[in-house]
C-alpha positions in Angstrom: -17.8 3.2 10.5 -15.8 0.0 11.0 -18.1 -3.0 10.9 -16.0 -6.1 10.1 -12.3 -7.4 10.4 -11.6 -10.3 8.1 -8.5 -12.4 8.9 -6.6 -14.5 6.3 -3.9 -17.1 7.5 -1.0 -18.6 5.6 -3.3 -21.4 4.5 -5.7 -18.9 2.8 -8.4 -19.6 5.3 -10.6 -16.7 6.5 -12.1 -15.8 9.8 -14.6 -12.9 10.1 -14.5 -10.8 13.3 -17.6 -8.7 13.5 -17.5 -5.3 15.4 -20.4 -5.4 18.0 -22.1 -8.2 16.6 -21.7 -11.8 18.5 -23.9 -13.7 16.2 -20.9 -15.7 14.7 -19.3 -16.7 18.0 -16.8 -13.7 18.1 -17.1 -10.1 18.7 -14.3 -7.4 18.5 -14.7 -5.6 21.8 -11.7 -3.2 21.2 -9.2 -2.6 18.5 -6.3 -0.2 18.7 -3.4 0.7 16.4 -5.5 2.0 13.4 -4.5 5.7 13.9 -1.3 7.2 12.4 1.9 5.7 13.8 4.5 7.5 15.5 7.3 9.2 13.4 11.2 8.8 14.2 12.6 12.3 13.7 16.4 12.9 13.5 18.1 16.2 13.6 21.6 17.8 14.0 22.6 20.7 16.0 25.5 23.3 15.6 27.5 24.9 18.2 26.3 28.3 19.2 23.3 28.1 16.8 19.9 27.8 18.6 17.6 24.7 17.7 18.4 22.1 15.2 18.3 21.1 11.7 16.0 18.3 10.4 17.8 15.5 8.6 15.3 12.6 8.3 11.9 11.4 9.2 10.5 7.9 9.1 7.5 6.2 10.4 7.7 3.4 12.9 5.9 -0.2 12.5 2.2 -0.5 13.3 1.0 -2.5 16.2 -2.6 -3.5 15.9 -4.3 -4.8 19.1 -7.5 -6.5 19.4 -9.6 -7.7 22.2 -11.9 -10.6 21.0 -15.0 -11.8 23.0 -16.0 -15.5 22.9 -19.7 -15.9 22.7 -20.4 -19.7 22.3 -23.9 -21.1 21.7 -23.1 -24.5 23.5 -24.8 -26.3 20.5 -22.3 -26.1 17.8 -19.5 -24.1 19.7 -18.1 -23.8 23.1 -15.6 -21.5 24.5 -12.9 -24.0 24.1 -13.7 -24.7 20.4 -13.8 -20.9 19.6 -10.5 -20.4 21.3 -8.8 -23.2 19.4 -10.2 -21.9 16.2 -8.7 -18.5 16.9 -5.2 -20.2 17.4 -5.3 -21.3 13.8 -5.0 -17.8 12.9 -3.2 -16.0 15.8 -0.6 -18.3 16.8 2.7 -16.5 17.9 4.9 -15.7 14.7 1.9 -16.6 12.4 1.6 -14.1 9.2 -1.8 -12.9 8.8 -3.7 -10.5 6.3 -6.3 -8.2 7.7 -9.2 -6.7 5.7 -11.2 -4.0 7.3 -14.8 -3.3 6.2 -16.5 0.2 6.6 -20.4 0.0 6.4 -19.9 -3.6 5.2 -17.8 -2.7 2.2 -14.2 -3.5 1.8 -12.1 -0.5 2.5 -8.4 -1.5 3.2 -6.0 -4.3 3.9 -2.9 -4.8 5.6 -0.6 -7.7 6.7 1.4 -8.5 9.8 2.9 -11.1 12.1 1.4 -12.3 15.4 3.2 -11.1 18.4 1.0 -12.5 21.2 -2.4 -14.3 21.7 -3.2 -14.4 25.3 -6.4 -15.1 27.3 -7.7 -16.0 30.8 -9.1 -19.5 30.7 -10.9 -19.1 33.8 -12.7 -15.9 33.3 -16.6 -15.7 33.5 -16.3 -13.4 30.4 -13.9 -15.3 28.0 -11.8 -12.8 26.0 -8.6 -13.2 23.9 -6.1 -10.4 23.6 -4.1 -10.2 20.3 -1.2 -8.2 19.3 -0.1 -8.1 15.6 3.1 -6.1 14.4 2.6 -4.7 10.8 6.1 -3.8 9.5 4.5 -1.8 6.7 2.6 1.0 8.5 0.3 1.7 5.7 -3.0 0.3 4.8 -3.8 -0.4 1.2 -6.9 0.0 -1.0 -8.3 -3.6 -2.0 -7.6 -3.2 -5.8 -5.4 -1.2 -8.0 -6.8 2.0 -9.9 -5.9 2.2 -13.5 -5.7 5.3 -15.8 -5.5 4.7 -19.6 -4.3 7.7 -21.7 -1.9 8.6 -24.6 1.5 10.1 -24.7 2.0 13.7 -25.7 4.6 15.9 -27.3 3.2 19.0 -25.6 2.2 20.1 -22.3 -1.3 18.5 -22.1 -1.7 16.6 -18.9 -3.9 13.8 -17.4 -5.4 14.5 -13.8 -4.9 11.5 -11.4 -7.3 12.1 -8.4 -5.6 10.3 -5.5 -7.5 9.6 -2.4 -4.9 8.0 -0.3 -3.4 9.7 2.7 0.1 8.3 2.3 2.0 9.0 -1.0 2.1 6.0 -3.5 4.2 4.9 -6.3 3.0 3.9 -9.9 3.4 1.2 -12.4 3.6 3.1 -15.8 3.3 0.8 -18.9 3.8 2.2 -22.4 2.6 -0.3 -25.1 4.3 1.0 -28.2 2.6 1.3 -31.5 5.8 2.7 -33.2 9.5 3.1 -32.3 10.5 5.5 -29.8 13.8 7.0 -30.9 14.4 9.9 -28.6 13.5 8.4 -25.2 10.6 9.1 -22.8 10.0 11.6 -20.0 7.3 11.3 -17.4 6.1 14.5 -15.6 4.1 14.8 -12.6 2.8 17.8 -10.7 1.8 17.0 -7.3 -1.1 18.6 -5.3 1.5 20.7 -3.3 2.8 21.8 -6.7 6.1 19.9 -6.5 7.2 19.0 -10.1 8.7 15.5 -10.7 10.5 14.6 -13.8 11.7 11.2 -14.8 13.6 10.6 -18.0 15.1 7.9 -20.0 16.9 9.9 -22.8 18.8 9.2 -26.0 17.7 5.5 -26.5 15.7 3.7 -29.2 12.9 1.4 -28.3 11.5 -0.9 -31.0 7.9 -2.1 -31.6 6.3 -4.3 -30.5 7.3 -3.8 -27.0 6.5 -2.2 -23.7 8.5 0.2 -21.5 7.4 -0.5 -17.9 8.3 1.9 -15.0 7.7 0.9 -11.6 8.1 3.7 -8.9 6.8 1.7 -5.9 9.2 2.0 -2.9 10.9 -1.3 -2.5 10.2 -2.3 -6.1 11.5 0.4 -8.2 12.6 -0.9 -11.7 12.7 0.2 -15.4 12.2 -2.7 -17.8 12.0 -3.0 -21.5 9.7 -5.9 -22.5 10.2 -7.3 -26.1 10.5 -10.7 -27.5 9.3 -12.5 -24.5 12.1 -11.1 -22.2 12.1 -8.0 -19.9 15.6 -6.8 -19.4 16.3 -4.1 -16.9 17.1 -0.5 -18.5 17.8 1.1 -15.2 21.3 2.0 -16.5 19.5 4.2 -19.1 17.7 6.3 -16.4 18.9 9.7 -16.0 20.4 10.0 -12.4 19.2 13.4 -11.9 15.5 12.3 -12.3 12.8 11.9 -9.8 10.8 8.7 -9.1 7.2 9.7 -9.6 4.8 9.5 -6.6 1.3 10.5 -6.1 0.1 12.8 -3.3 -3.3 13.2 -1.8 -5.6 15.4 -4.3 -5.2 16.0 -8.0 -2.0 15.0 -9.5 -1.2 16.4 -13.2 0.6 13.7 -15.0 1.8 13.4 -18.6 4.1 11.1 -20.7 6.1 13.0 -23.5 7.7 11.3 -26.5 8.1 12.8 -29.9 5.8 11.6 -32.8 2.4 10.4 -32.7 0.4 9.6 -29.4 0.9 6.2 -28.0 -1.2 4.4 -25.5 -0.1 3.8 -21.9 -1.6 2.9 -18.6 -1.0 4.2 -14.9 -1.8 1.9 -12.2 -1.6 2.5 -8.5 -2.9 1.3 -5.1 -4.2 3.8 -2.7 -2.3 3.8 0.6 -3.6 5.1 4.0 -1.6 6.1 7.0 -4.7 5.5 9.2 -8.3 4.3 9.1 
């Protein structure tokens, strides 16, 4: 169960907001906006044809709201000092990062911008209502997962067991131990049996160097790092290829080049559509 929300402001200061524990002066009475966000669905219809044809689906922004109770000890803290301390984190327009702990272990993080921070100064039970807009609707695992393996020239695969509930991109890094003269192809069979193929064909890459493929949405890139520079090689990308993504469950991944096996890593961060 959710036990703690930790807030970090732009100055890298942190504030801990316990769930159902007022010993620190604050207690999260209520928190909403942790469930899956609404989807915006678009479709088109045709004359004299029943129903409609789906065109696109996207998720809206996430709105996290919290009701925080103020519990002063009247020795080192007062209602006013506790409220003023909250303003250091939840002033309108402020950017904040939120870390969510389940059973006292860090589970996921997200970031957003404070929309409102309001309270009734004359209430006998002082509380502060906070609203945060998260433009990215996903929560992210606290640290990247890294798989180390070797390329293959056959159909042998590596299993990537992905626990996130939203699809995740990857960062693939091939550290070449010998020249790659025929390009490289990445394959991934997702848990729903969708086959993704990503190819860089007909190019020669020299050692010592690295081929770095980033398929994270909003960051997608292909780079060839050698001699202290990392030029983009996106123009060498086969335009009919897929950008690799991981789905919840077991993904069967392989990196194919001719010749002897060469080492690579695949790193990714689990993404969650809800807590």
